[in-house]
C-alpha positions as CSV (number, residue, x, y, z in Angstrom):
1,M,66.5,-21.3,-47.1
2,I,62.9,-20.1,-47.0
3,L,60.6,-21.2,-44.1
4,L,56.9,-21.5,-44.5
5,T,54.6,-19.7,-42.0
6,S,53.9,-23.0,-40.1
7,E,57.7,-23.7,-39.9
8,L,58.4,-20.3,-38.6
9,A,55.7,-20.7,-36.0
10,T,57.2,-24.1,-35.0
11,A,60.7,-22.6,-34.8
12,E,59.5,-19.6,-32.7
13,S,57.6,-22.0,-30.4
14,G,60.7,-24.2,-30.0
15,K,62.8,-21.2,-29.2
16,A,60.3,-19.9,-26.7
17,K,60.1,-23.3,-25.0
18,G,63.8,-23.4,-24.8
19,D,63.9,-19.9,-23.2
20,H,61.3,-20.9,-20.7
21,E,63.2,-24.1,-19.7
22,S,66.4,-22.2,-19.4
23,K,64.9,-19.5,-17.1
24,A,63.1,-22.1,-15.0
25,A,66.3,-24.2,-14.6
26,T,68.1,-21.0,-13.5
27,R,65.5,-20.3,-10.8
28,L,65.4,-23.9,-9.4
29,P,68.7,-25.5,-10.6
30,I,68.5,-28.5,-8.2
31,L,64.9,-29.4,-9.4
32,S,66.1,-29.0,-13.0
33,L,68.8,-31.5,-12.4
34,E,66.4,-34.0,-10.8
35,A,64.0,-33.6,-13.7
36,K,66.7,-34.3,-16.2
37,R,67.7,-37.4,-14.3
38,H,64.2,-38.6,-15.0
39,H,64.2,-37.5,-18.7
40,A,62.0,-34.4,-18.1
41,E,62.3,-30.6,-18.4
42,L,60.7,-27.9,-16.4
43,S,57.7,-26.3,-18.1
44,E,55.6,-23.1,-17.6
45,V,52.8,-24.6,-19.7
46,A,51.6,-27.7,-17.8
47,D,52.0,-29.9,-14.8
48,Q,53.8,-33.2,-15.5
49,W,53.3,-36.6,-13.9
50,Q,55.2,-39.8,-14.3
51,P,53.6,-42.9,-12.7
52,D,56.2,-45.5,-11.5
53,G,57.8,-47.1,-14.5
54,H,55.7,-45.2,-17.1
55,S,56.1,-42.2,-19.5
56,W,55.5,-38.6,-18.5
57,L,52.1,-37.1,-19.0
58,S,51.1,-33.4,-19.3
59,G,48.0,-32.1,-17.6
60,E,46.9,-30.5,-14.3
61,W,47.4,-31.7,-10.7
62,Q,44.7,-31.0,-8.2
63,A,45.0,-31.8,-4.5
64,S,43.7,-30.7,-1.1
65,L,44.8,-30.9,2.6
66,I,48.4,-32.0,1.9
67,K,50.6,-33.0,4.7
68,L,54.3,-33.9,5.0
69,N,55.2,-35.7,8.2
70,D,51.7,-34.8,9.5
71,A,52.5,-31.1,9.1
72,P,50.3,-29.0,6.7
73,L,51.9,-28.1,3.4
74,Q,50.4,-25.5,1.2
75,T,49.8,-26.5,-2.4
76,D,51.2,-23.2,-3.7
77,W,54.5,-23.9,-2.0
78,I,55.1,-27.1,-4.0
79,A,57.2,-27.1,-7.2
80,A,57.7,-30.9,-7.5
81,I,57.4,-34.2,-5.7
82,F,59.6,-37.2,-6.3
83,S,58.7,-40.5,-4.6
84,S,59.3,-44.2,-5.2
85,A,57.4,-47.4,-4.4
86,K,60.6,-48.6,-2.8
87,S,60.5,-46.0,-0.1
88,S,58.0,-44.4,2.2
89,Q,59.9,-41.1,2.0
90,A,58.9,-38.5,-0.6
91,R,61.3,-35.7,-1.7
92,V,59.3,-32.4,-1.9
93,F,60.8,-29.5,-3.8
94,L,59.4,-26.1,-2.8
95,R,59.3,-23.0,-4.9
96,D,61.6,-21.1,-2.6
97,G,64.5,-23.6,-3.3
98,R,64.0,-25.7,-0.2
99,V,63.8,-29.5,-0.5
100,L,62.0,-31.5,2.3
101,L,61.9,-35.2,3.0
102,G,59.2,-37.2,4.7
103,T,55.9,-39.1,4.6
104,L,53.4,-37.5,2.3
105,S,49.6,-37.6,2.7
106,W,46.5,-35.8,1.5
107,K,42.7,-35.8,1.6
108,D,42.2,-36.0,-2.1
109,A,44.4,-35.6,-5.2
110,H,43.9,-36.1,-9.0
111,F,45.8,-35.7,-12.2
112,V,43.8,-34.6,-15.2
113,S,45.3,-35.2,-18.7
114,P,44.0,-35.5,-22.2
115,I,45.2,-39.0,-22.5
116,L,44.0,-40.7,-19.2
117,G,41.3,-38.2,-18.2
118,R,40.9,-37.7,-14.4
119,V,43.1,-40.1,-12.4
120,K,42.9,-40.5,-8.6
121,L,46.4,-40.3,-7.0
122,K,47.7,-42.1,-3.9
123,A,50.3,-40.3,-1.8
124,D,52.3,-43.5,-1.2
125,H,52.3,-44.5,-4.9
126,L,52.6,-41.1,-6.6
127,G,55.7,-41.5,-8.7
128,H,57.2,-38.2,-10.0
129,L,55.3,-35.0,-10.2
130,I,56.6,-31.7,-11.6
131,L,54.3,-28.7,-11.4
132,R,54.4,-25.9,-14.0
133,S,57.1,-23.3,-13.3
134,R,56.4,-19.7,-12.1
135,S,58.3,-16.5,-12.6
136,T,58.5,-16.2,-8.8
137,D,60.2,-19.6,-8.3
138,G,63.5,-19.3,-6.5
139,S,62.4,-16.3,-4.4
140,T,63.3,-17.0,-0.8
141,G,61.4,-14.2,0.8
142,K,62.6,-12.4,3.9
143,P,65.1,-12.9,5.5
144,P,66.9,-14.0,2.3
145,A,69.1,-17.1,2.3
146,I,72.8,-16.3,2.7
147,A,73.8,-20.0,2.2
148,W,72.3,-23.4,1.4
149,I,72.9,-26.8,3.0
150,L,72.4,-30.1,1.2
151,D,72.5,-32.9,3.8
152,H,72.7,-35.8,1.3
153,P,72.8,-36.0,-2.5
154,Q,69.2,-37.2,-2.5
155,G,68.2,-35.5,0.8
156,R,67.0,-32.1,2.2
157,I,68.1,-28.7,1.1
158,I,68.0,-26.2,3.9
159,P,68.5,-22.4,3.6
160,V,70.7,-20.6,6.1
161,T,69.3,-17.1,6.8
162,S,71.7,-16.1,9.6
163,F,74.7,-17.3,11.7
164,A,74.6,-17.6,15.4
165,E,76.6,-14.9,17.1
166,K,80.3,-15.7,17.2
167,S,79.7,-19.0,15.4
168,A,82.4,-20.2,13.1
169,L,83.3,-23.4,11.1
170,I,85.5,-25.6,13.2
171,C,87.4,-28.4,11.4
172,H,90.2,-30.9,11.8
173,T,92.9,-30.8,9.2
174,T,96.5,-32.0,8.7
175,L,97.5,-28.7,10.1
176,G,95.5,-29.3,13.3
177,T,92.1,-27.9,14.3
178,L,91.3,-24.7,12.4
179,T,88.5,-22.2,12.8
180,F,87.1,-20.0,10.0
181,A,84.6,-17.2,10.1
182,W,81.6,-18.2,8.0
183,S,82.1,-15.0,6.0
184,E,85.4,-16.5,4.8
185,I,83.8,-19.6,3.3
186,E,82.6,-19.9,-0.3
187,T,81.6,-23.6,-0.5
188,I,82.0,-26.9,1.3
189,R,81.5,-30.3,-0.4
190,A,82.0,-34.0,0.5
191,L,84.8,-35.8,-1.3
192,P,83.9,-38.8,-3.5
193,K,82.7,-42.1,-1.9
194,G,85.3,-43.9,0.1
195,K,86.6,-40.7,1.7
196,S,85.3,-39.1,4.9
197,E,86.8,-35.7,4.3
198,H,85.2,-32.6,2.9
199,E,86.8,-29.9,0.7
200,I,86.5,-26.4,1.9
201,H,86.8,-23.5,-0.5
202,L,87.6,-20.1,1.0
203,K,86.8,-16.8,-0.7
204,N,90.5,-16.0,-1.2
205,G,90.9,-19.0,-3.5
206,S,92.3,-21.5,-0.9
207,R,91.1,-25.1,-0.8
208,L,91.4,-27.3,2.3
209,V,90.8,-31.0,2.8
210,A,89.2,-31.2,6.3
211,W,86.8,-32.9,8.7
212,P,84.2,-30.2,9.6
213,Q,82.6,-30.4,13.1
214,W,79.1,-29.4,12.2
215,K,77.4,-29.3,15.6
216,L,80.3,-27.5,17.2
217,S,80.1,-25.0,14.3
218,G,76.5,-24.1,15.1
219,L,74.7,-25.8,12.1
220,S,71.3,-27.4,12.6
221,T,72.3,-30.6,10.9
222,E,74.5,-33.5,11.9
223,T,75.3,-34.4,8.3
224,C,76.2,-32.1,5.4
225,F,77.0,-33.3,1.8
226,A,77.5,-29.7,0.6
227,W,77.3,-26.1,1.8
228,A,77.2,-23.2,-0.7
229,R,76.3,-19.6,-1.2
230,T,73.8,-20.4,-4.0
231,P,71.7,-23.3,-5.2
232,T,73.6,-23.1,-8.5
233,Q,76.8,-23.9,-6.6
234,L,75.1,-26.9,-5.0
235,A,74.0,-28.1,-8.5
236,A,77.6,-27.9,-9.7
237,F,78.7,-30.2,-6.9
238,L,76.0,-32.7,-7.8
239,T,77.1,-32.7,-11.4
240,E,80.8,-32.5,-10.5
241,T,81.3,-29.5,-12.7
242,I,83.7,-28.0,-10.3
243,Q,86.1,-25.2,-11.2
244,E,89.5,-25.9,-9.6
245,T,91.7,-23.2,-8.1
246,P,93.3,-21.1,-10.8
247,Q,97.0,-21.9,-11.2
248,S,97.9,-18.2,-11.3
249,L,97.4,-17.8,-7.5
250,P,100.6,-17.9,-5.4
251,G,100.4,-20.5,-2.7
252,L,101.3,-23.7,-0.9
253,R,100.1,-27.2,-1.9
254,L,100.0,-29.9,0.6
255,K,100.2,-33.7,0.0
256,D,96.5,-34.2,0.8
257,G,95.5,-31.9,-2.1
258,S,94.9,-28.7,-0.1
259,F,95.9,-25.4,-1.6
260,L,96.6,-22.4,0.6
261,H,96.7,-19.1,-1.2
262,G,99.1,-16.9,0.8
263,A,102.8,-16.3,1.6
264,P,105.4,-17.3,4.2
265,F,105.0,-15.4,7.5
266,D,108.5,-16.0,8.7
267,E,111.2,-13.5,7.7
268,T,113.8,-16.2,7.2
269,T,114.2,-20.0,7.2
270,L,117.3,-22.1,7.9
271,W,118.4,-24.6,5.2
272,Q,121.1,-27.2,4.8
273,I,122.6,-26.8,1.3
274,E,125.4,-29.3,0.6
275,N,127.6,-29.1,3.7
276,S,126.5,-25.6,4.9
277,E,123.6,-24.1,6.8
278,I,122.2,-21.0,5.2
279,Q,119.6,-18.5,6.5
280,L,117.5,-17.5,3.5
281,P,115.0,-14.6,3.5
282,C,111.5,-16.1,2.7
283,K,110.8,-13.1,0.4
284,T,113.5,-14.5,-2.0
285,W,111.6,-17.8,-2.5
286,V,110.2,-18.4,-6.0
287,Q,109.4,-22.1,-6.1
288,L,109.9,-25.1,-3.9
289,K,109.1,-28.7,-4.6
290,Q,109.6,-31.7,-2.4
291,M,111.7,-34.5,-3.9
292,A,111.3,-38.2,-3.3
293,A,113.6,-39.6,-0.7
294,P,116.6,-41.3,-2.4
295,S,116.2,-44.3,-0.1
296,P,114.0,-45.3,2.8
297,D,117.0,-44.9,5.1
298,A,117.3,-41.3,4.1
299,S,113.8,-40.3,5.2
300,F,114.8,-39.7,8.9
301,L,116.9,-36.8,7.7
302,G,113.7,-34.9,6.7
303,P,112.3,-33.9,3.4
304,T,114.5,-32.5,0.6
305,F,113.4,-29.8,-1.8
306,T,114.4,-28.2,-5.0
307,L,114.5,-24.6,-3.9
308,K,114.4,-21.8,-6.5
309,T,115.2,-18.3,-5.4
310,E,115.6,-15.0,-7.3
311,A,119.3,-15.8,-7.6
312,Q,119.6,-19.5,-8.2
313,T,118.3,-23.1,-7.7
314,W,119.5,-25.4,-4.9
315,I,118.9,-28.9,-3.5
316,A,118.1,-28.1,0.1
317,R,116.8,-29.5,3.3
318,P,114.9,-27.3,5.9
319,R,116.6,-27.4,9.3
320,Q,113.3,-26.6,11.2
321,E,110.4,-29.1,11.4
322,T,107.8,-26.4,10.7
323,F,107.4,-22.9,9.2
324,S,104.7,-20.3,9.5
325,W,102.3,-19.6,6.6
326,R,99.8,-16.7,6.3
327,C,96.5,-17.4,4.7
328,A,93.0,-15.8,5.0
329,G,94.2,-13.4,7.8
330,Q,95.6,-16.3,9.9
331,N,99.1,-17.7,10.6
332,W,99.4,-21.5,10.4
333,L,102.3,-23.6,11.5
334,V,103.0,-26.1,8.6
335,P,105.2,-29.2,9.0
336,W,107.6,-29.5,6.1
337,T,106.9,-33.2,5.7
338,I,103.4,-32.5,4.4
339,V,104.4,-29.9,1.9
340,E,104.2,-30.9,-1.8
341,S,105.2,-27.5,-3.3
342,I,105.2,-23.8,-2.9
343,D,104.9,-21.4,-5.8
344,L,105.3,-17.7,-5.2
345,K,106.2,-16.6,-8.8
346,Q,102.6,-15.3,-9.4
347,T,101.1,-12.1,-7.9
348,G,98.1,-12.0,-5.6
349,N,97.0,-10.8,-2.2
350,P,97.0,-13.6,0.5
């Protein structure tokens, strides 16, 4: 197929536009998501304004003496503003990746477009405003952010530039109260509506269902929908494009959905197999899976497992109530009753 010069120019223009949108979205992924929710794309060509209930317009935004919660806000910091007539709170996206929430005001503001000309804007009836993207968007300056906090799906995004000395994440779990160094944590996210727990992903591939204690852990917020190393990870939580733990990792799965990459710390465990008690070396375990109790009356005897070792497979019941599991450099005491399965057939470092 032969393209005319005008068609080639259009194709090149479309490709360039797509490249610009892709780069802009990479620099400010949370803003890109919000723009798409309102049927818009980030642009390096023009500012975009959508009055409440109307179509998007391209043009130029002009404003002076802007304030958020009565605090001065530099125009150059702003990447976008999303507000609604239903709320007095505006969500202000900054070019360094932060998102602020509060009451917006200014001395004077206009939007100039080829269609409407020069329109005076009111801070409490703005609608949605996306300013043209810049190549420097997403730069956090110094000190750089080492993590990001999203306090609510439509709330603030706060950068973390340092951790208080000796601070750590403290959380309640089915294993008791656990403490993790912040350096061990990859992401934290709230579970879907109806659940109060969070899911903590450790850097070693483990995933724990837990109730984090934010204030005790040294965070500056009382609520946290998500905590991540990068804004892109936060964006994945908002779109639910979450990569689950690879099945190739050896580890322990609990009934609450937690996965603990690691290995038994005990040298041996005592099992009842048929009418005998047998001490088995933990290093011989290959796979264990808890079986359903044959009857409610049998539950007091404790859980029953299919236990596969290097030599054979048994139906077995642990004689101790707990065993020790090593994960992320710690030893945790695990009740057998909450274990769903253990798979050690794969290789990997705990």
